[in-house]
C-alpha positions as CSV (number, residue, x, y, z in Angstrom):
1,M,31.0,34.3,30.1
2,E,29.7,35.7,33.3
3,T,27.7,33.2,35.4
4,L,24.4,34.4,36.9
5,N,23.6,32.7,40.1
6,F,19.8,32.5,40.3
7,T,18.1,30.4,42.8
8,Q,15.7,27.7,41.6
9,E,12.8,29.8,43.0
10,Q,14.0,32.8,41.0
11,V,14.3,30.8,37.8
12,T,10.8,29.4,38.3
13,K,9.3,32.9,38.7
14,I,11.1,34.2,35.6
15,L,9.8,31.3,33.5
16,E,6.3,31.8,34.9
17,K,6.4,35.4,33.9
18,V,7.6,34.6,30.4
19,A,5.0,31.8,30.0
20,K,2.2,34.3,30.8
21,E,3.3,36.5,27.9
22,K,1.8,36.2,24.4
23,D,3.1,32.9,22.9
24,G,4.9,32.5,26.2
25,Y,4.7,28.7,26.3
26,N,6.6,28.4,23.0
27,K,9.2,30.9,24.2
28,V,9.8,28.9,27.4
29,L,9.9,25.7,25.4
30,K,12.4,27.1,22.9
31,L,14.6,28.5,25.7
32,A,14.6,25.2,27.6
33,M,15.4,23.1,24.6
34,E,18.2,25.3,23.4
35,A,19.7,25.6,26.9
36,L,19.7,21.8,27.3
37,M,21.5,21.4,23.9
38,R,24.1,24.0,24.8
39,A,24.7,22.3,28.2
40,E,25.0,19.0,26.5
41,R,27.5,20.4,24.0
42,E,29.7,21.7,26.9
43,I,29.7,18.2,28.4
44,H,30.6,16.7,24.9
45,N,33.4,19.2,24.3
46,T,35.0,18.4,27.7
47,S,34.8,14.7,27.4
48,K,35.7,14.4,23.7
49,G,38.2,17.3,23.4
50,D,35.9,18.9,20.8
51,V,35.3,22.6,20.1
52,S,32.0,24.5,19.6
53,N,31.3,25.5,16.0
54,G,28.2,27.7,15.9
55,Y,24.6,26.6,15.3
56,R,22.2,25.2,12.7
57,I,18.5,25.7,12.5
58,R,16.2,22.8,13.1
59,K,12.4,23.1,13.0
60,A,10.1,21.5,15.7
61,F,6.5,21.8,16.7
62,G,5.4,23.7,19.7
63,M,1.9,24.7,20.9
64,Q,0.0,25.6,17.7
65,K,3.2,27.0,16.2
66,Q,6.4,25.8,14.5
67,L,9.6,26.6,16.4
68,E,13.0,27.3,15.0
69,L,15.6,25.9,17.3
70,R,19.3,26.9,17.2
71,V,21.0,23.5,17.4
72,P,24.7,23.6,18.6
73,R,27.3,22.2,16.4
74,S,30.9,20.9,17.1
75,R,33.9,21.2,14.9
76,N,34.4,17.4,14.4
77,H,30.6,17.0,13.7
78,Q,30.3,14.2,16.2
79,F,27.9,16.1,18.5
80,Y,24.3,15.1,18.2
81,P,22.0,16.4,21.0
82,L,19.9,13.8,22.7
83,I,16.8,16.0,22.3
84,L,17.0,15.7,18.5
85,A,16.2,12.0,18.9
86,I,13.1,13.0,20.7
87,L,12.2,15.5,17.9
88,K,12.7,12.7,15.4
89,D,10.3,10.5,17.3
90,Q,7.8,13.5,17.3
91,E,8.2,13.7,13.5
92,E,7.5,10.0,13.1
93,E,4.4,10.3,15.2
94,I,3.2,13.2,13.1
95,R,3.7,11.2,9.9
96,E,1.9,8.3,11.5
97,L,-1.0,10.6,12.6
98,T,-1.1,12.1,9.1
99,F,-1.8,8.8,7.4
100,K,-4.1,7.6,10.1
101,L,-6.3,10.6,9.6
102,Y,-6.1,10.1,5.8
103,G,-6.8,6.4,6.2
104,S,-9.9,7.2,8.3
105,G,-11.5,9.1,5.5
106,L,-10.2,12.6,5.6
107,T,-8.9,14.3,2.5
108,T,-5.4,15.7,2.2
109,E,-6.9,19.2,2.5
110,Q,-8.8,18.3,5.7
111,V,-5.6,16.7,7.2
112,G,-3.8,20.0,6.4
113,D,-6.5,22.0,8.1
114,I,-6.2,19.9,11.3
115,F,-2.4,20.3,11.3
116,E,-2.7,24.0,10.9
117,E,-4.9,24.1,13.9
118,L,-2.6,21.9,16.0
119,Y,0.8,23.2,14.9
120,G,0.0,26.7,13.5
121,K,1.5,25.9,10.2
122,Q,-0.4,25.5,6.9
123,Y,0.4,22.4,5.0
124,S,-0.2,22.1,1.3
125,T,-1.6,18.9,-0.2
126,S,1.8,18.1,-1.7
127,Q,3.4,18.5,1.8
128,I,0.8,16.2,3.3
129,S,1.5,13.7,0.6
130,R,5.2,13.7,1.3
131,L,4.4,12.9,4.9
132,F,2.8,9.7,3.6
133,D,6.2,8.4,2.2
134,Y,6.9,6.3,5.3
135,A,3.4,4.9,5.2
136,R,3.6,4.0,1.5
137,E,6.7,1.9,2.2
138,D,5.1,0.3,5.3
139,V,1.9,-0.7,3.4
140,K,4.0,-1.9,0.4
141,Q,6.1,-4.1,2.6
142,W,3.0,-5.5,4.3
143,L,1.3,-6.3,0.9
144,E,4.4,-8.1,-0.3
145,R,5.3,-9.9,3.0
146,P,6.0,-13.6,3.1
147,L,2.8,-15.7,3.7
148,E,2.1,-18.9,5.6
149,S,2.4,-22.2,3.8
150,Y,-1.2,-23.3,4.5
151,Y,-4.5,-21.5,4.4
152,P,-7.6,-23.8,4.9
153,I,-9.9,-21.2,3.3
154,V,-9.4,-18.2,1.1
155,Y,-12.0,-15.7,0.2
156,I,-11.9,-13.4,-2.8
157,D,-14.3,-10.4,-3.4
158,A,-14.3,-7.1,-5.1
159,T,-15.1,-3.5,-4.3
160,Y,-15.5,-0.9,-7.0
161,I,-13.8,2.5,-6.6
162,S,-13.7,5.5,-9.0
163,T,-10.1,5.6,-10.2
164,R,-8.3,8.0,-12.6
165,R,-6.3,6.5,-15.5
166,G,-4.8,9.3,-17.7
167,E,-7.6,11.7,-18.5
168,S,-10.5,9.3,-17.8
169,V,-12.2,8.2,-14.6
170,S,-14.2,5.0,-14.1
171,K,-15.1,2.5,-11.4
172,E,-12.6,-0.2,-11.2
173,A,-12.6,-3.5,-9.4
174,Y,-10.2,-4.0,-6.5
175,F,-10.1,-7.6,-5.2
176,T,-9.3,-8.4,-1.6
177,I,-7.9,-11.9,-1.0
178,L,-8.6,-12.9,2.6
179,G,-7.0,-16.1,4.1
180,V,-8.2,-18.1,7.1
181,L,-5.2,-19.4,9.1
182,P,-5.0,-22.8,10.8
183,D,-5.6,-21.1,14.1
184,R,-8.9,-19.8,12.7
185,T,-7.8,-16.1,12.6
186,R,-7.9,-14.2,9.3
187,E,-5.5,-12.0,7.4
188,V,-5.6,-10.1,4.1
189,L,-3.1,-11.8,1.8
190,S,-3.3,-9.4,-1.1
191,I,-5.3,-6.6,-2.8
192,V,-5.2,-6.6,-6.6
193,N,-6.6,-4.5,-9.5
194,F,-7.2,-5.6,-13.1
195,P,-8.1,-3.1,-15.8
196,T,-9.5,-6.2,-17.6
197,E,-10.4,-9.4,-15.7
198,S,-9.3,-12.7,-17.2
199,S,-8.3,-16.3,-16.3
200,T,-4.7,-15.3,-17.1
201,A,-4.9,-12.6,-14.5
202,W,-6.2,-15.0,-11.8
203,K,-3.4,-17.5,-12.6
204,E,-0.9,-14.7,-12.1
205,V,-2.5,-14.0,-8.7
206,A,-2.3,-17.6,-7.7
207,Q,1.3,-17.8,-8.8
208,S,2.1,-14.6,-6.8
209,L,0.6,-16.2,-3.6
210,K,2.7,-19.3,-4.2
211,A,5.9,-17.2,-4.7
212,R,5.2,-15.6,-1.4
213,G,5.2,-19.0,0.4
214,V,1.7,-20.4,0.0
215,E,1.8,-24.1,-0.7
216,R,-1.7,-25.3,0.0
217,I,-5.3,-23.9,0.0
218,D,-8.2,-26.3,0.6
219,L,-11.2,-24.1,-0.3
220,V,-11.6,-20.8,-2.3
221,V,-14.8,-18.8,-1.9
222,S,-15.4,-16.2,-4.6
223,D,-17.8,-14.8,-7.1
224,A,-18.0,-16.7,-10.4
225,L,-15.1,-14.7,-11.8
226,I,-13.8,-15.4,-15.3
227,G,-11.8,-18.7,-15.2
228,I,-11.0,-18.4,-11.5
229,E,-11.6,-22.0,-10.5
230,E,-9.4,-23.4,-13.3
231,S,-6.7,-20.8,-12.6
232,M,-6.5,-21.5,-8.9
233,A,-6.6,-25.3,-9.5
234,S,-3.7,-25.0,-12.0
235,V,-1.4,-23.7,-9.3
236,F,-2.8,-25.4,-6.1
237,S,-3.7,-29.1,-6.4
238,D,-6.6,-30.7,-4.6
239,I,-8.3,-27.3,-4.2
240,S,-12.1,-26.9,-4.0
241,H,-14.1,-23.9,-5.1
242,Q,-17.3,-22.3,-3.7
243,F,-19.1,-19.5,-5.7
244,C,-20.7,-16.9,-3.5
245,V,-24.4,-17.7,-3.1
246,F,-25.2,-14.1,-2.2
247,H,-24.1,-13.1,-5.7
248,L,-26.1,-15.9,-7.2
249,K,-29.3,-14.7,-5.6
250,K,-28.5,-11.1,-6.6
251,N,-27.9,-12.1,-10.2
252,L,-31.0,-14.2,-10.4
253,L,-33.3,-11.5,-8.9
254,S,-32.0,-9.0,-11.5
255,Y,-34.0,-11.0,-14.1
256,I,-37.2,-11.1,-12.0
257,K,-40.0,-8.6,-12.2
258,P,-40.5,-6.6,-8.9
259,N,-44.0,-8.2,-8.3
260,D,-42.5,-11.7,-8.3
261,K,-39.3,-11.1,-6.3
262,A,-40.8,-11.6,-2.8
263,A,-42.2,-15.0,-3.8
264,I,-38.9,-16.1,-5.4
265,I,-36.9,-15.0,-2.3
266,E,-39.2,-17.1,-0.1
267,E,-39.0,-20.1,-2.4
268,L,-35.2,-19.9,-2.5
269,K,-35.1,-20.6,1.3
270,D,-36.2,-24.2,0.5
271,V,-33.7,-24.5,-2.3
272,I,-30.5,-23.2,-0.8
273,L,-30.2,-24.9,2.7
274,V,-27.4,-24.5,5.1
275,N,-28.6,-26.2,8.3
276,D,-29.6,-29.7,7.1
277,P,-27.0,-32.3,8.1
278,T,-28.6,-34.9,5.7
279,D,-28.2,-32.7,2.6
280,S,-25.9,-33.5,-0.2
281,I,-24.6,-31.8,-3.3
282,E,-26.7,-34.1,-5.5
283,K,-29.9,-33.2,-3.6
284,A,-29.0,-29.5,-3.6
285,W,-28.3,-29.5,-7.3
286,Q,-31.6,-31.4,-8.0
287,R,-33.6,-28.8,-6.0
288,W,-31.9,-26.0,-8.0
289,V,-32.6,-27.6,-11.4
290,E,-36.3,-28.1,-10.5
291,F,-36.5,-24.5,-9.3
292,I,-34.9,-23.2,-12.6
293,N,-37.2,-25.5,-14.7
294,K,-40.2,-24.1,-12.9
295,H,-39.4,-20.4,-13.3
296,S,-37.7,-20.5,-16.7
297,K,-41.1,-21.0,-18.3
298,K,-41.8,-17.3,-17.4
299,Y,-38.2,-16.2,-17.5
300,P,-36.4,-18.2,-20.2
301,V,-33.1,-16.3,-19.5
302,L,-32.8,-18.5,-16.3
303,K,-32.2,-21.6,-18.4
304,K,-28.5,-20.7,-18.6
305,M,-28.3,-21.2,-14.8
306,K,-28.4,-25.0,-15.2
307,D,-25.0,-24.9,-16.8
308,E,-22.7,-27.3,-14.9
309,R,-20.5,-24.3,-13.7
310,Y,-23.4,-23.4,-11.4
311,M,-22.6,-26.5,-9.4
312,Y,-19.8,-24.5,-7.8
313,Y,-22.5,-22.6,-5.9
314,F,-23.2,-25.8,-3.9
315,T,-19.8,-26.9,-2.9
316,Y,-20.5,-25.8,0.6
317,V,-22.9,-28.7,1.1
318,K,-20.1,-31.2,1.3
319,Y,-18.8,-29.6,4.5
320,D,-20.1,-29.9,8.1
321,Y,-23.5,-28.2,8.3
322,R,-22.4,-26.1,11.2
323,I,-19.9,-24.1,9.2
324,R,-21.8,-23.9,5.9
325,S,-23.2,-20.4,6.6
326,M,-19.5,-19.2,7.0
327,I,-18.3,-20.6,3.6
328,Y,-21.2,-20.1,1.2
329,T,-20.7,-16.4,0.8
330,T,-17.9,-13.8,0.8
331,N,-19.5,-11.8,3.6
332,W,-16.4,-11.6,5.6
333,I,-14.9,-9.4,2.9
334,E,-18.1,-7.5,2.4
335,R,-17.6,-6.0,5.9
336,L,-14.1,-4.9,4.9
337,N,-15.5,-3.5,1.7
338,R,-17.8,-1.2,3.8
339,D,-14.7,0.0,5.6
340,Y,-13.1,0.8,2.2
341,K,-16.1,2.8,1.2
342,R,-16.1,4.8,4.4
343,T,-12.5,5.7,3.7
344,T,-12.9,6.6,0.0
345,R,-16.4,8.1,0.1
346,M,-15.2,11.7,0.6
347,R,-12.4,11.6,-2.0
348,G,-14.2,11.4,-5.3
349,A,-11.9,9.7,-7.8
350,L,-8.5,8.5,-6.5
351,P,-5.6,9.6,-8.6
352,N,-4.4,6.2,-9.8
353,P,-4.6,2.4,-9.0
354,E,-1.4,2.5,-6.9
355,A,-2.8,5.2,-4.6
356,T,-6.0,3.3,-4.2
357,I,-4.2,0.0,-3.3
358,L,-2.1,2.0,-0.8
359,L,-5.2,3.3,0.9
360,L,-7.1,0.0,0.9
361,G,-4.0,-1.7,2.2
362,F,-3.8,0.7,5.1
363,V,-7.4,0.0,6.0
364,A,-6.9,-3.8,5.6
365,M,-3.7,-4.1,7.7
366,N,-5.4,-2.3,10.6
367,K,-8.6,-4.5,10.6
368,K,-8.4,-5.7,14.2
369,A,-11.5,-7.9,13.9
370,Y,-9.6,-10.4,11.8
371,S,-7.4,-11.3,14.8
372,K,-10.3,-13.0,16.6
373,K,-10.6,-16.8,16.3
374,I,-13.7,-18.0,14.5
375,A,-15.7,-20.4,16.6
376,M,-17.1,-23.6,15.1
377,L,-14.9,-23.6,12.0
378,N,-13.0,-26.5,13.5
379,Y,-16.1,-28.7,13.5
380,D,-15.2,-29.7,10.0
381,K,-12.2,-32.0,10.2
382,S,-11.5,-32.0,6.4
383,F,-9.4,-28.8,7.2
384,Q,-6.2,-29.1,9.2
385,W,-7.0,-26.8,12.2
386,E,-4.5,-26.2,15.0
387,E,-5.7,-27.4,18.4
C-alpha cells in the first residue's frame, strides 16, 4: 500500500473540510474510529504473528445518527479493538439512561422519541423494553439481596396501582416494607403484591425477611392489615406492633357527616397525644373509649372501634415522647408512595404485577433521602442504636 505523507496541519485541514459537509461530524468520527482500529490490528499482527481477516459490521451511536463501523478481524480471532470496550461502555450508559427515563415517569414511547432525537434512530417499544433487561436483573438482585440481622423499626404501607391480570385491569395493593437500621438510616427491604390479602400472606412475608437474614425486629408500624400482628409475632419473637393513626383517623371520619367532621378532628387532638411525657397506654386507651362512647350515640357504627385490637393504635405511647410522632404513622412510606405515583401516573395500567414491582423497585432503590440519619430516634433506649 502506498504511504501518503501528509503533515499534521494538512490532515487537520482535510478533517475540517469533511466536518463542514452534511453529516460531516459523523463521517470524521467514523473515519477516525476505523483508522484507529486498523492501526491497532497492524500492531496486533506484528506482535502476535497474526494475519488480517477482513471486517465485520458493528453499530455505534454518533451525532443524531447510528453509525456502521467496519471492525477489523484477525484470522485467529484474538484481536479485539480497544475502542470496542469504549463502545460497550456507551451501550451500558444508553441502557442505564433508558431505564432512568422510564423510571422518572416517561412511557416507552416517549423514551423512544427521545432516543430518536438524540441518536437519529427510531426505537420501537419492544426495542426499548429489551434495553431494560440489565435493569430488570439489577432491580431483581436488589429486591432479593441479603438483609441486616437487626432492624429496630419496620414500616409497612400500601400504594394502589392499576394492574392488568389477563384480560382485566384493577387497582392492586403493592406493599413497601421499609426498615430503619441501627445507624438510623433507612432502606426498603421488600415490595410485595397480594391478589388477596391474608394472614398467611403476611406470615410468608415475615419468613422471607428471615430467610434473607433478618433475625430481630423491635417494632412494626403498619395499617391494621388482616392478621399482620400475629403473623409477624409468629416469626419474630418479642416484637411490638403499632397501627397507623393516620389510617385510624381516616377510617373514623369516613363514618362522620361532613357537618360534624371539623369538630371531631379538633376533639381528636386531645385524644391522640404525642408530646405528653406523662402519658401512658392506659390513659390513652381510656381517652379513646370515652371518645367512642360519646360519639357512638349518634354514630353507632363507631362502637366496633372499642375492640381490643384497636389498642394497637396506641403502642407508640410506651416509647419516648420525643420520637412518638415518627412511629405512630407510616408517613415515611407515604412520601415514597408519592414518588411511585409520579412514575406510574402517565402509564395507565401496567402490564402485570412483575413489571409494576420492577418499576417500584427502581424508584425505591434510588431514594436518596433514606440515606440520611434520623435525628432524635436514639432518644429512646429500648432500641439498640449504634453510637
